[in-house]
DRENDRENMI-350246 format. One record per atom (N, C-alpha, C, O): residue number from 1; y negated, x, z negated. Coordinates in Angstrom, 1 decimal. Last residue first. Layout:
DRENDRENMI-350246
- NUM Y X Z
...
//
This chain:
DRENDRENMI-350246
- 200 -13.9 -10.0 -3.4
- 200 -14.1 -9.4 -2.2
- 200 -15.5 -8.7 -2.1
- 200 -15.8 -8.1 -1.1
- 199 -13.7 -10.7 -6.1
- 199 -12.5 -10.8 -5.3
- 199 -12.7 -10.2 -3.9
- 199 -11.7 -9.7 -3.3
- 198 -16.2 -9.7 -6.9
- 198 -15.1 -9.7 -7.8
- 198 -13.8 -9.7 -7.0
- 198 -12.9 -8.9 -7.2
- 197 -18.1 -9.9 -4.9
- 197 -18.2 -8.8 -5.8
- 197 -17.0 -8.7 -6.8
- 197 -16.9 -7.6 -7.4
- 196 -17.9 -13.5 -4.9
- 196 -18.3 -12.3 -4.2
- 196 -18.5 -11.1 -5.3
- 196 -19.0 -11.4 -6.4
- 195 -15.0 -15.1 -6.4
- 195 -16.4 -14.9 -6.2
- 195 -16.7 -13.5 -5.6
- 195 -16.0 -12.6 -5.7
- 194 -12.6 -17.7 -6.7
- 194 -13.0 -16.4 -6.4
- 194 -14.4 -16.2 -6.1
- 194 -15.0 -17.1 -5.5
- 193 -13.2 -20.6 -8.9
- 193 -12.7 -19.9 -7.7
- 193 -13.2 -18.5 -7.6
- 193 -14.1 -18.1 -8.4
- 192 -12.3 -21.9 -12.0
- 192 -13.3 -21.0 -11.3
- 192 -12.7 -20.3 -10.1
- 192 -11.7 -19.5 -10.3
- 191 -10.5 -23.3 -13.5
- 191 -11.1 -24.0 -12.4
- 191 -12.2 -23.2 -11.7
- 191 -12.9 -23.7 -10.8
- 190 -9.2 -21.8 -15.4
- 190 -10.2 -22.7 -15.9
- 190 -11.0 -23.3 -14.7
- 190 -12.2 -23.8 -15.0
- 189 -7.6 -20.3 -13.8
- 189 -7.0 -21.2 -14.8
- 189 -7.9 -22.2 -15.3
- 189 -7.5 -23.3 -15.7
- 188 -9.4 -18.6 -12.5
- 188 -8.9 -19.8 -11.8
- 188 -8.2 -20.8 -12.7
- 188 -8.1 -22.0 -12.4
- 187 -9.7 -16.5 -14.3
- 187 -10.7 -17.5 -14.2
- 187 -10.3 -18.8 -13.5
- 187 -10.8 -19.9 -13.8
- 186 -6.7 -15.7 -16.1
- 186 -7.5 -15.6 -14.9
- 186 -8.5 -16.7 -14.8
- 186 -8.2 -17.9 -15.3
- 185 -4.7 -13.8 -18.3
- 185 -5.7 -14.9 -18.1
- 185 -6.4 -14.7 -16.8
- 185 -6.6 -13.5 -16.4
- 184 -2.4 -12.3 -17.9
- 184 -2.7 -12.8 -19.2
- 184 -3.6 -14.0 -19.1
- 184 -3.4 -15.0 -19.8
- 183 -0.1 -11.4 -15.4
- 183 -1.3 -12.2 -15.7
- 183 -1.3 -12.6 -17.2
- 183 -0.3 -13.1 -17.7
- 182 0.7 -8.2 -14.5
- 182 1.1 -9.4 -15.2
- 182 -0.2 -10.1 -15.6
- 182 -1.1 -9.6 -16.2
- 181 1.6 -6.1 -12.0
- 181 0.4 -6.7 -12.5
- 181 0.8 -8.1 -13.2
- 181 1.2 -9.0 -12.5
- 180 3.6 -3.3 -12.3
- 180 3.6 -4.7 -12.2
- 180 2.4 -5.3 -12.8
- 180 2.1 -5.1 -14.0
- 179 4.2 -0.4 -10.5
- 179 3.3 -1.0 -11.5
- 179 3.4 -2.5 -11.2
- 179 3.4 -3.0 -10.1
- 178 6.2 2.4 -10.1
- 178 6.2 0.9 -9.9
- 178 5.3 0.4 -11.0
- 178 5.5 0.6 -12.2
- 177 7.0 5.3 -8.5
- 177 6.0 4.7 -9.4
- 177 6.0 3.2 -9.0
- 177 5.8 2.8 -7.9
- 176 9.0 5.9 -6.7
- 176 8.8 6.8 -7.8
- 176 7.9 6.2 -8.9
- 176 8.0 6.5 -10.1
- 175 11.3 3.5 -5.3
- 175 9.9 3.9 -5.6
- 175 9.9 4.9 -6.8
- 175 10.7 4.8 -7.7
- 174 13.8 2.4 -5.0
- 174 13.5 3.6 -4.3
- 174 12.2 4.2 -4.7
- 174 12.0 5.4 -4.5
- 173 13.7 0.0 -6.5
- 173 14.7 1.1 -6.9
- 173 14.3 2.4 -6.3
- 173 14.6 3.5 -6.8
- 172 11.9 -1.4 -5.0
- 172 11.5 -1.0 -6.3
- 172 12.4 0.1 -6.8
- 172 12.0 1.0 -7.5
- 171 13.4 -1.9 -2.7
- 171 12.2 -1.1 -2.6
- 171 11.8 -0.6 -4.0
- 171 11.4 0.6 -4.1
- 170 15.4 -3.5 -3.8
- 170 15.8 -2.2 -3.2
- 170 14.6 -1.3 -3.0
- 170 14.7 -0.1 -3.2
- 169 14.0 -5.8 -4.6
- 169 14.6 -4.9 -5.6
- 169 14.9 -3.6 -5.0
- 169 14.8 -2.5 -5.7
- 168 10.9 -6.5 -2.9
- 168 12.4 -6.5 -2.9
- 168 12.9 -5.5 -3.9
- 168 12.4 -4.4 -4.0
- 167 8.1 -7.9 -4.5
- 167 8.7 -6.7 -3.9
- 167 10.2 -6.7 -4.0
- 167 10.7 -7.0 -5.0
- 166 6.4 -10.1 -5.1
- 166 7.8 -10.3 -4.8
- 166 8.4 -9.1 -4.0
- 166 9.1 -9.3 -3.0
- 165 3.1 -9.2 -3.9
- 165 4.0 -9.9 -4.8
- 165 5.5 -9.8 -4.2
- 165 5.7 -9.6 -3.1
- 164 1.8 -6.0 -3.0
- 164 2.1 -7.4 -2.8
- 164 3.1 -7.9 -3.8
- 164 3.8 -7.2 -4.5
- 163 1.7 -2.6 -1.6
- 163 1.2 -3.7 -2.5
- 163 1.8 -5.0 -2.1
- 163 2.2 -5.2 -0.9
- 162 2.6 0.8 -1.6
- 162 2.8 -0.5 -1.0
- 162 2.4 -1.6 -2.0
- 162 2.7 -1.5 -3.2
- 161 1.7 4.0 -0.8
- 161 1.6 3.0 -1.8
- 161 1.7 1.6 -1.1
- 161 1.0 1.4 -0.1
- 160 2.8 7.3 -0.1
- 160 2.8 5.9 0.4
- 160 2.6 5.0 -0.8
- 160 3.4 5.1 -1.8
- 159 2.2 10.6 1.0
- 159 2.3 9.7 -0.1
- 159 2.1 8.3 0.5
- 159 1.3 8.1 1.4
- 158 3.8 13.2 2.5
- 158 3.1 12.0 2.8
- 158 3.3 11.0 1.7
- 158 4.5 10.6 1.4
- 157 4.5 16.0 3.2
- 157 4.0 15.5 1.9
- 157 3.1 14.3 2.2
- 157 1.9 14.3 2.1
- 156 7.6 16.0 5.2
- 156 6.3 16.6 4.7
- 156 5.9 16.0 3.4
- 156 6.7 15.5 2.6
- 155 9.1 12.9 6.3
- 155 9.0 14.4 6.3
- 155 7.7 14.8 5.6
- 155 6.8 14.0 5.5
- 154 11.1 10.3 4.8
- 154 9.8 10.8 5.5
- 154 9.6 12.3 5.3
- 154 9.8 12.8 4.2
- 153 13.3 9.2 3.8
- 153 13.5 10.3 4.6
- 153 12.2 10.9 5.3
- 153 12.3 11.7 6.1
- 152 12.3 7.0 2.3
- 152 13.0 8.1 1.6
- 152 13.2 9.3 2.4
- 152 13.3 10.4 1.9
- 151 11.3 5.5 4.5
- 151 10.4 6.1 3.4
- 151 11.0 7.2 2.7
- 151 10.4 8.2 2.3
- 150 13.6 4.8 5.9
- 150 12.5 5.5 6.5
- 150 11.7 6.2 5.5
- 150 11.3 7.4 5.6
- 149 15.0 3.3 3.9
- 149 15.6 4.5 4.5
- 149 14.5 5.4 5.1
- 149 14.6 6.6 5.0
- 148 13.2 1.2 3.5
- 148 13.5 2.1 2.4
- 148 14.1 3.4 2.9
- 148 13.7 4.5 2.5
- 147 13.1 0.0 6.0
- 147 11.9 0.5 5.4
- 147 12.2 1.5 4.3
- 147 11.6 2.6 4.3
- 146 15.7 -0.7 6.5
- 146 15.1 0.2 7.4
- 146 13.8 0.8 6.7
- 146 13.6 2.0 6.9
- 145 16.0 -2.6 4.4
- 145 16.9 -1.4 4.4
- 145 16.2 -0.3 5.3
- 145 16.2 0.8 5.0
- 144 14.2 -4.6 5.1
- 144 13.9 -3.8 3.9
- 144 14.8 -2.5 3.9
- 144 14.3 -1.5 3.5
- 143 12.9 -5.4 8.2
- 143 14.1 -5.1 7.5
- 143 13.9 -4.2 6.3
- 143 13.4 -3.0 6.5
- 142 10.5 -8.0 8.4
- 142 10.8 -6.6 8.5
- 142 12.0 -6.3 7.7
- 142 12.1 -6.7 6.5
- 141 10.8 -10.7 7.8
- 141 10.2 -10.3 9.1
- 141 10.5 -8.9 9.4
- 141 10.6 -8.5 10.6
- 140 11.7 -11.6 5.3
- 140 12.7 -11.2 6.3
- 140 12.1 -10.8 7.7
- 140 12.9 -10.7 8.6
- 139 9.9 -12.2 3.4
- 139 10.2 -13.2 4.3
- 139 11.2 -12.9 5.4
- 139 11.6 -13.7 6.2
- 138 9.8 -9.7 2.1
- 138 10.3 -10.9 1.4
- 138 10.7 -12.0 2.3
- 138 11.7 -12.6 2.1
- 137 8.5 -8.2 4.1
- 137 9.8 -7.8 3.6
- 137 10.5 -9.0 3.0
- 137 11.6 -9.3 3.2
- 136 6.0 -9.4 4.4
- 136 6.9 -9.4 5.5
- 136 8.3 -9.0 5.1
- 136 9.3 -9.4 5.8
- 135 5.2 -8.9 1.6
- 135 5.4 -10.2 2.1
- 135 6.3 -10.2 3.4
- 135 7.3 -11.0 3.4
- 134 4.7 -6.2 1.1
- 134 5.9 -6.8 0.5
- 134 6.2 -8.2 1.1
- 134 7.4 -8.6 1.1
- 133 2.3 -5.5 2.1
- 133 3.5 -5.3 2.9
- 133 4.8 -5.9 2.3
- 133 5.8 -6.0 3.1
- 132 -0.2 -5.5 1.1
- 132 0.4 -6.8 1.3
- 132 1.7 -6.7 2.1
- 132 2.1 -7.6 2.7
- 131 -0.9 -2.4 2.6
- 131 -1.4 -3.5 1.8
- 131 -0.7 -4.8 2.2
- 131 -0.7 -5.2 3.3
- 130 0.0 0.6 2.5
- 130 0.6 -0.6 3.2
- 130 0.3 -1.8 2.4
- 130 1.1 -2.2 1.5
- 129 -1.7 3.4 2.7
- 129 -1.8 2.2 2.0
- 129 -1.2 1.1 2.9
- 129 -1.7 0.8 3.9
- 128 -0.9 6.8 2.8
- 128 -0.7 5.5 3.4
- 128 -0.9 4.4 2.4
- 128 -0.3 4.5 1.3
- 127 -1.9 10.1 3.2
- 127 -1.8 9.0 2.3
- 127 -1.9 7.7 3.0
- 127 -2.8 7.4 3.8
- 126 -1.9 11.8 5.3
- 126 -1.4 12.3 4.1
- 126 -1.1 11.2 3.1
- 126 -0.3 11.3 2.2
- 125 -0.7 11.0 8.7
- 125 -1.6 10.8 7.5
- 125 -1.0 11.5 6.3
- 125 0.2 11.8 6.2
- 124 1.3 11.9 10.5
- 124 -0.1 11.6 11.0
- 124 -1.1 11.6 9.8
- 124 -2.2 12.1 9.9
- 123 3.9 12.7 10.9
- 123 3.1 13.2 9.8
- 123 1.6 13.1 10.1
- 123 0.9 14.0 9.8
- 122 5.5 11.6 12.8
- 122 4.5 12.5 13.3
- 122 3.7 13.2 12.2
- 122 2.9 14.1 12.4
- 121 6.8 9.7 11.2
- 121 7.6 10.8 11.9
- 121 6.7 11.9 12.4
- 121 7.1 13.1 12.4
- 120 4.7 8.1 10.4
- 120 5.4 8.9 9.4
- 120 6.2 10.0 10.1
- 120 6.2 11.2 9.6
- 119 4.0 7.0 12.9
- 119 3.1 7.9 12.3
- 119 3.7 8.7 11.2
- 119 3.4 9.9 11.0
- 118 6.3 5.5 13.4
- 118 5.9 6.6 14.4
- 118 5.0 7.6 13.7
- 118 5.1 8.8 13.8
- 117 6.2 3.7 11.3
- 117 7.3 4.6 11.4
- 117 7.0 5.8 12.3
- 117 7.3 6.9 12.0
- 116 3.8 2.3 11.9
- 116 3.8 3.2 10.7
- 116 5.0 4.2 10.8
- 116 4.8 5.3 10.4
- 115 4.8 1.0 14.2
- 115 3.6 2.0 14.3
- 115 3.6 2.9 13.1
- 115 3.4 4.1 13.2
- 114 6.7 -0.6 13.1
- 114 7.1 0.3 14.1
- 114 6.0 1.4 14.2
- 114 6.3 2.6 14.4
- 113 5.1 -2.3 11.5
- 113 6.0 -1.4 10.8
- 113 6.4 -0.3 11.8
- 113 6.6 0.9 11.4
- 112 3.7 -3.7 13.6
- 112 3.0 -2.9 12.6
- 112 3.9 -1.9 11.9
- 112 3.5 -0.7 11.8
- 111 5.9 -5.0 14.7
- 111 5.2 -4.0 15.5
- 111 4.3 -3.1 14.6
- 111 4.2 -1.9 14.8
- 110 6.5 -6.7 12.6
- 110 7.5 -5.7 13.1
- 110 6.8 -4.6 13.9
- 110 7.2 -3.4 13.7
- 109 4.2 -8.2 12.4
- 109 4.6 -7.4 11.3
- 109 5.6 -6.3 11.7
- 109 5.5 -5.2 11.3
- 108 4.2 -9.5 14.9
- 108 3.1 -8.6 14.6
- 108 3.5 -7.6 13.4
- 108 3.2 -6.4 13.5
- 107 6.5 -11.0 14.6
- 107 6.5 -10.0 15.6
- 107 5.3 -9.0 15.4
- 107 5.5 -7.8 15.5
- 106 5.7 -12.7 12.5
- 106 6.8 -11.8 12.3
- 106 6.8 -10.7 13.3
- 106 7.1 -9.5 13.0
- 105 3.6 -14.1 13.8
- 105 3.3 -13.2 12.7
- 105 4.4 -12.2 12.4
- 105 4.2 -11.1 12.1
- 104 5.1 -15.4 15.8
- 104 4.0 -14.5 16.2
- 104 3.7 -13.5 15.0
- 104 3.5 -12.3 15.3
- 103 6.7 -16.9 14.1
- 103 7.4 -15.8 14.9
- 103 6.3 -14.9 15.5
- 103 6.6 -13.7 15.6
- 102 4.9 -18.7 13.1
- 102 5.5 -17.8 12.2
- 102 6.2 -16.6 13.0
- 102 6.1 -15.5 12.5
- 101 2.1 -18.9 15.5
- 101 3.3 -19.3 14.9
- 101 3.9 -18.3 13.9
- 101 3.4 -17.1 13.9
- 100 -1.6 -19.0 15.0
- 100 -0.3 -18.6 15.6
- 100 0.9 -19.1 14.9
- 100 0.8 -19.7 13.8
- 99 -3.1 -18.7 12.0
- 99 -3.4 -18.8 13.4
- 99 -2.2 -18.2 14.1
- 99 -1.8 -17.1 13.9
- 98 -3.6 -20.5 9.0
- 98 -2.8 -19.7 9.8
- 98 -3.2 -19.8 11.3
- 98 -3.5 -20.9 11.7
- 97 -5.6 -20.6 6.0
- 97 -5.4 -21.1 7.4
- 97 -4.5 -20.0 8.1
- 97 -4.7 -18.8 7.9
- 96 -5.4 -19.8 3.3
- 96 -6.0 -21.1 3.7
- 96 -5.7 -21.6 5.1
- 96 -5.5 -22.8 5.3
- 95 -4.5 -17.3 3.1
- 95 -3.7 -18.4 2.4
- 95 -4.2 -19.7 2.9
- 95 -3.4 -20.7 2.8
- 94 -4.9 -15.9 6.4
- 94 -5.2 -16.1 5.0
- 94 -4.3 -17.1 4.4
- 94 -3.6 -17.8 5.1
- 93 -3.5 -13.6 8.6
- 93 -3.7 -14.9 8.2
- 93 -4.0 -15.0 6.8
- 93 -3.5 -14.2 6.0
- 92 -3.4 -11.5 11.6
- 92 -3.5 -11.7 10.2
- 92 -3.6 -13.2 9.9
- 92 -3.9 -14.0 10.8
- 91 -3.3 -10.5 14.1
- 91 -4.4 -11.4 13.8
- 91 -4.5 -11.6 12.3
- 91 -5.6 -11.9 11.8
- 90 -1.9 -7.2 13.6
- 90 -2.0 -8.5 14.3
- 90 -3.3 -9.2 13.9
- 90 -4.3 -8.6 13.4
- 89 -2.9 -5.4 10.9
- 89 -1.7 -5.7 11.7
- 89 -1.7 -7.1 12.3
- 89 -1.5 -8.1 11.6
- 88 -5.5 -3.3 10.9
- 88 -5.1 -4.7 10.6
- 88 -4.0 -5.1 11.5
- 88 -4.1 -5.0 12.7
- 87 -6.4 -0.1 9.7
- 87 -5.6 -0.9 10.7
- 87 -5.3 -2.3 10.1
- 87 -4.7 -2.4 9.0
- 86 -8.5 2.5 9.3
- 86 -8.2 1.2 8.8
- 86 -7.6 0.4 9.9
- 86 -8.2 0.2 10.9
- 85 -8.6 5.8 8.3
- 85 -8.4 4.9 9.5
- 85 -7.9 3.6 8.9
- 85 -6.9 3.6 8.2
- 84 -10.6 8.4 7.2
- 84 -10.0 7.1 6.8
- 84 -9.9 6.3 8.1
- 84 -10.8 6.2 8.9
- 83 -10.6 11.9 6.1
- 83 -10.8 10.9 7.1
- 83 -10.1 9.6 6.7
- 83 -9.1 9.6 6.0
- 82 -11.9 13.2 3.0
- 82 -11.0 13.1 4.1
- 82 -11.4 12.0 5.1
- 82 -12.4 11.4 4.9
- 81 -15.0 14.8 1.9
- 81 -13.7 14.1 1.7
- 81 -12.9 14.1 3.0
- 81 -13.1 14.8 3.9
- 80 -18.0 14.5 3.9
- 80 -17.3 14.9 2.7
- 80 -15.9 14.3 2.7
- 80 -15.7 13.3 3.4
- 79 -19.5 13.4 5.8
- 79 -19.1 14.8 6.0
- 79 -18.3 15.4 4.8
- 79 -17.9 16.5 4.8
- 78 -18.2 10.1 6.5
- 78 -19.2 11.0 5.9
- 78 -18.7 12.5 6.2
- 78 -17.5 12.7 6.7
- 77 -16.3 8.3 7.3
- 77 -17.3 8.7 8.3
- 77 -18.2 9.8 7.8
- 77 -19.0 10.3 8.6
- 76 -15.1 7.7 4.9
- 76 -14.3 8.4 5.9
- 76 -15.2 8.9 7.0
- 76 -14.8 9.9 7.7
- 75 -17.1 6.2 3.6
- 75 -16.7 7.5 3.1
- 75 -16.0 8.3 4.1
- 75 -16.2 9.5 4.3
- 74 -17.0 3.9 5.2
- 74 -18.3 4.7 5.1
- 74 -17.9 6.1 4.6
- 74 -18.5 7.1 5.1
- 73 -14.4 3.0 4.8
- 73 -14.9 3.4 6.2
- 73 -16.1 4.2 6.1
- 73 -16.2 5.2 6.9
- 72 -14.5 2.5 2.1
- 72 -13.6 3.6 2.6
- 72 -14.0 4.0 4.0
- 72 -13.9 5.2 4.4
- 71 -16.4 0.4 2.0
- 71 -16.6 1.6 1.2
- 71 -15.8 2.8 1.8
- 71 -16.3 3.8 2.0
- 70 -15.2 -1.6 3.6
- 70 -16.5 -1.1 3.9
- 70 -16.8 0.3 3.2
- 70 -17.3 1.2 3.9
- 69 -12.7 -1.9 2.2
- 69 -12.8 -1.5 3.6
- 69 -14.1 -0.9 3.9
- 69 -14.2 0.2 4.5
- 68 -13.6 -2.9 -0.3
- 68 -12.9 -1.6 -0.2
- 68 -12.9 -1.1 1.2
- 68 -13.0 0.2 1.4
- 67 -14.7 -5.4 0.4
- 67 -15.5 -4.3 -0.1
- 67 -14.9 -3.0 0.0
- 67 -15.5 -2.0 0.4
- 66 -13.3 -6.7 3.5
- 66 -13.4 -6.6 2.0
- 66 -14.2 -5.4 1.6
- 66 -14.4 -4.5 2.4
- 65 -13.6 -8.6 5.9
- 65 -14.1 -7.3 5.7
- 65 -14.3 -7.1 4.2
- 65 -15.4 -7.3 3.7
- 64 -11.5 -10.7 7.8
- 64 -12.1 -10.4 6.5
- 64 -12.5 -8.9 6.5
- 64 -11.8 -8.1 7.0
- 63 -10.2 -11.0 10.2
- 63 -11.7 -11.1 10.2
- 63 -12.3 -10.7 8.9
- 63 -13.5 -10.5 8.8
- 62 -7.5 -10.8 9.7
- 62 -8.1 -9.7 10.4
- 62 -9.6 -9.8 10.4
- 62 -10.3 -8.8 10.7
- 61 -6.5 -12.0 6.5
- 61 -7.1 -12.3 7.8
- 61 -7.7 -11.0 8.4
- 61 -8.4 -10.2 7.7
- 60 -3.5 -10.5 5.2
- 60 -4.9 -10.9 5.1
- 60 -5.5 -11.1 6.4
- 60 -5.2 -10.3 7.4
- 59 -0.9 -9.5 6.5
- 59 -1.1 -10.8 6.0
- 59 -2.6 -11.2 5.9
- 59 -3.0 -12.3 6.4
- 58 -1.5 -6.0 6.0
- 58 -0.7 -7.1 6.5
- 58 -1.2 -8.4 5.8
- 58 -1.8 -8.3 4.8
- 57 -3.2 -3.1 6.8
- 57 -3.3 -4.3 6.1
- 57 -2.5 -5.4 6.8
- 57 -2.7 -5.7 7.9
- 56 -3.1 0.2 6.3
- 56 -2.4 -0.8 7.1
- 56 -2.4 -2.1 6.4
- 56 -1.6 -2.2 5.4
- 55 -4.8 3.2 6.3
- 55 -4.7 1.9 5.7
- 55 -4.1 0.9 6.7
- 55 -4.6 0.8 7.8
- 54 -4.5 6.6 6.0
- 54 -4.2 5.5 6.9
- 54 -4.0 4.2 6.1
- 54 -3.1 4.1 5.3
- 53 -6.3 9.5 5.4
- 53 -5.8 8.3 4.9
- 53 -5.6 7.2 6.0
- 53 -6.5 7.1 6.8
- 52 -6.1 12.9 4.8
- 52 -6.2 11.9 5.9
- 52 -5.5 10.6 5.4
- 52 -4.4 10.7 4.9
- 51 -7.8 14.4 2.0
- 51 -6.6 13.9 2.7
- 51 -6.9 12.9 3.8
- 51 -7.9 12.2 3.7
- 50 -9.7 15.4 0.3
- 50 -9.8 15.8 1.7
- 50 -8.6 15.3 2.5
- 50 -8.4 15.8 3.6
- 49 -9.7 14.4 -2.2
- 49 -9.0 15.7 -2.0
- 49 -9.0 16.2 -0.6
- 49 -8.4 17.2 -0.2
- 48 -11.0 12.1 -1.9
- 48 -11.7 13.1 -2.6
- 48 -11.0 14.5 -2.4
- 48 -11.7 15.5 -2.5
- 47 -9.0 10.5 -0.8
- 47 -10.2 10.9 0.0
- 47 -10.9 12.1 -0.6
- 47 -11.3 13.0 0.1
- 46 -7.4 10.2 -3.0
- 46 -6.9 11.0 -1.9
- 46 -8.0 11.4 -1.0
- 46 -8.0 12.6 -0.5
- 45 -9.1 8.6 -4.6
- 45 -8.7 9.9 -5.1
- 45 -8.2 10.8 -3.9
- 45 -8.5 12.0 -3.9
- 44 -9.1 6.4 -2.9
- 44 -10.4 7.1 -3.2
- 44 -10.1 8.5 -3.7
- 44 -10.8 9.5 -3.4
- 43 -6.4 5.6 -3.0
- 43 -7.0 6.1 -1.8
- 43 -8.3 6.9 -2.0
- 43 -8.5 7.8 -1.3
- 42 -6.4 4.6 -5.6
- 42 -5.6 5.8 -5.3
- 42 -6.1 6.5 -4.0
- 42 -6.2 7.7 -3.9
- 41 -8.0 2.4 -5.2
- 41 -8.4 3.4 -6.1
- 41 -7.7 4.7 -5.9
- 41 -8.3 5.8 -6.0
- 40 -6.3 1.0 -3.5
- 40 -7.5 1.6 -2.9
- 40 -8.2 2.6 -3.9
- 40 -8.8 3.5 -3.4
- 39 -4.4 0.2 -5.4
- 39 -4.0 1.1 -4.3
- 39 -5.2 1.8 -3.7
- 39 -5.2 3.0 -3.3
- 38 -6.0 -1.4 -7.1
- 38 -5.4 -0.2 -7.6
- 38 -5.0 0.8 -6.5
- 38 -5.2 2.0 -6.7
- 37 -6.5 -3.5 -5.2
- 37 -7.6 -2.7 -5.8
- 37 -7.1 -1.4 -6.4
- 37 -7.8 -0.4 -6.2
- 36 -3.9 -4.5 -4.8
- 36 -4.6 -3.8 -3.7
- 36 -5.7 -2.9 -4.2
- 36 -5.9 -1.8 -3.8
- 35 -3.6 -5.6 -7.4
- 35 -2.6 -4.7 -6.8
- 35 -3.2 -3.8 -5.7
- 35 -3.1 -2.6 -5.7
- 34 -5.3 -7.5 -8.4
- 34 -5.5 -6.1 -8.8
- 34 -4.6 -5.1 -8.1
- 34 -4.8 -3.9 -8.3
- 33 -3.8 -10.5 -9.8
- 33 -4.6 -9.8 -8.9
- 33 -4.8 -8.3 -9.3
- 33 -4.4 -8.0 -10.5
- 32 -0.3 -11.1 -10.6
- 32 -1.7 -11.0 -10.9
- 32 -2.5 -10.3 -9.9
- 32 -1.9 -9.5 -9.1
- 31 2.4 -10.9 -10.1
- 31 1.8 -12.2 -9.8
- 31 0.2 -12.1 -10.0
- 31 -0.5 -13.0 -9.5
- 30 3.7 -7.9 -8.6
- 30 3.4 -8.8 -9.7
- 30 2.6 -9.9 -9.3
- 30 2.0 -9.9 -8.1
- 29 3.2 -4.4 -7.6
- 29 3.6 -5.8 -7.4
- 29 3.3 -6.6 -8.6
- 29 2.6 -6.2 -9.5
- 28 2.9 -1.5 -6.0
- 28 2.1 -2.3 -6.9
- 28 2.5 -3.8 -6.7
- 28 2.2 -4.3 -5.6
- 27 4.7 1.4 -5.6
- 27 4.7 0.0 -5.3
- 27 3.9 -0.7 -6.4
- 27 4.2 -0.6 -7.6
- 26 4.8 4.7 -4.2
- 26 4.4 3.8 -5.2
- 26 4.4 2.3 -4.7
- 26 4.2 2.1 -3.6
- 25 6.1 7.7 -3.7
- 25 6.2 6.3 -3.1
- 25 5.9 5.4 -4.3
- 25 6.7 5.4 -5.3
- 24 4.8 11.0 -3.4
- 24 5.0 9.8 -4.2
- 24 5.2 8.5 -3.3
- 24 4.4 8.3 -2.4
- 23 5.9 14.3 -2.7
- 23 5.2 13.1 -2.3
- 23 5.7 11.8 -3.1
- 23 6.9 11.7 -3.4
- 22 5.8 16.9 -5.1
- 22 6.6 16.0 -4.3
- 22 5.8 14.8 -3.9
- 22 5.0 14.3 -4.7
- 21 4.5 18.6 -6.8
- 21 3.9 18.4 -5.5
- 21 4.8 17.5 -4.6
- 21 4.6 17.5 -3.4
- 20 6.0 18.7 -9.1
- 20 4.7 18.2 -9.2
- 20 4.1 17.8 -7.8
- 20 3.4 16.9 -7.7
- 19 8.2 20.1 -8.3
- 19 8.4 18.7 -8.6
- 19 7.1 18.0 -8.7
- 19 6.9 16.9 -8.3
- 18 7.1 22.7 -7.9
- 18 7.7 22.0 -6.8
- 18 7.8 20.5 -7.1
- 18 7.5 19.6 -6.2
- 17 6.3 23.2 -10.6
- 17 5.3 23.2 -9.5
- 17 5.9 22.4 -8.3
- 17 5.2 21.5 -7.8
- 16 8.8 23.3 -11.9
- 16 7.8 22.3 -12.3
- 16 6.8 22.1 -11.2
- 16 6.4 21.0 -10.9
- 15 11.4 23.7 -9.4
- 15 10.5 24.2 -10.4
- 15 9.5 23.1 -10.8
- 15 9.4 22.1 -10.1
- 14 14.6 22.1 -9.0
- 14 13.2 22.3 -8.6
- 14 12.4 22.9 -9.7
- 14 12.7 22.7 -10.9
- 13 17.1 21.4 -9.7
- 13 16.9 22.7 -9.1
- 13 15.5 23.0 -8.7
- 13 15.2 24.1 -8.2
- 12 17.4 19.1 -11.1
- 12 17.4 19.0 -9.7
- 12 17.1 20.3 -9.0
- 12 17.0 20.4 -7.7
- 11 17.7 17.7 -13.7
- 11 18.4 18.9 -13.3
- 11 18.5 18.9 -11.8
- 11 19.6 18.7 -11.3
- 10 14.5 16.5 -15.0
- 10 15.8 16.3 -14.2
- 10 16.4 17.7 -13.8
- 10 15.7 18.7 -13.7
- 9 13.4 16.2 -18.2
- 9 13.3 17.0 -17.0
- 9 14.6 17.0 -16.2
- 9 15.6 17.4 -16.7
- 8 11.8 13.5 -19.9
- 8 13.0 14.2 -19.5
- 8 12.7 15.1 -18.3
- 8 11.8 14.7 -17.5
- 7 9.2 12.9 -20.4
- 7 10.2 12.7 -21.5
- 7 11.5 13.4 -21.2
- 7 12.1 13.9 -22.1
- 6 6.6 15.3 -19.5
- 6 7.6 14.3 -19.2
- 6 8.6 14.1 -20.3
- 6 8.9 15.1 -21.0
- 5 3.4 15.6 -21.0
- 5 4.8 16.2 -20.9
- 5 5.8 15.1 -20.5
- 5 5.8 14.0 -21.2
- 4 0.9 14.7 -21.5
- 4 1.2 15.1 -20.2
- 4 2.6 15.8 -20.0
- 4 2.8 16.4 -19.0
- 3 0.9 13.7 -24.1
- 3 0.3 15.0 -23.9
- 3 0.6 15.6 -22.5
- 3 0.7 16.8 -22.3
- 2 3.7 11.6 -23.4
- 2 2.7 12.1 -24.4
- 2 2.2 13.5 -24.0
- 2 3.0 14.3 -23.7
- 1 4.8 9.5 -21.7
- 1 4.5 10.9 -21.3
- 1 3.4 11.4 -22.2
- 1 2.3 11.6 -21.7
//
């Protein structure tokens, strides 16, 4: 897209302005870190525009309070920008320890998706972050076809960004924006574990 000009202009009957204001479905996937961080960067831009933001965190422990959560909660409570609502789906679990059975986690993921569907139908938020949502899809806990059909039919101007590894091909095909985080080098390769201020 040199100089901000698209390489091709679709024959969709829309004006440039109409096309510019279509809601975006974005997917950040790949094996490297940075997928959620990039999504929260988009949420900061949405907050700056005064948009209502809904964050829905899957998989990560419900007890974790990552830096982006603290920052977005603080911004959402301020008199500037948009509002921010942060939701953790079920108890969550980290890579290190699981609490509950796999069916418990699957049920939590399905209920989380059902809540997101209700909000999309009600046009509750302007910008949705479905963090680590590819995992419940990959594991078959949430039906990918239902997710894609719902997102493609969502009303109004609701933007959605989904993060996580192993995004299903059908979701990638439906997305307007797909970014893949590819690892070139990571400190863990040299035996260095995650650290405060970098990973959380």
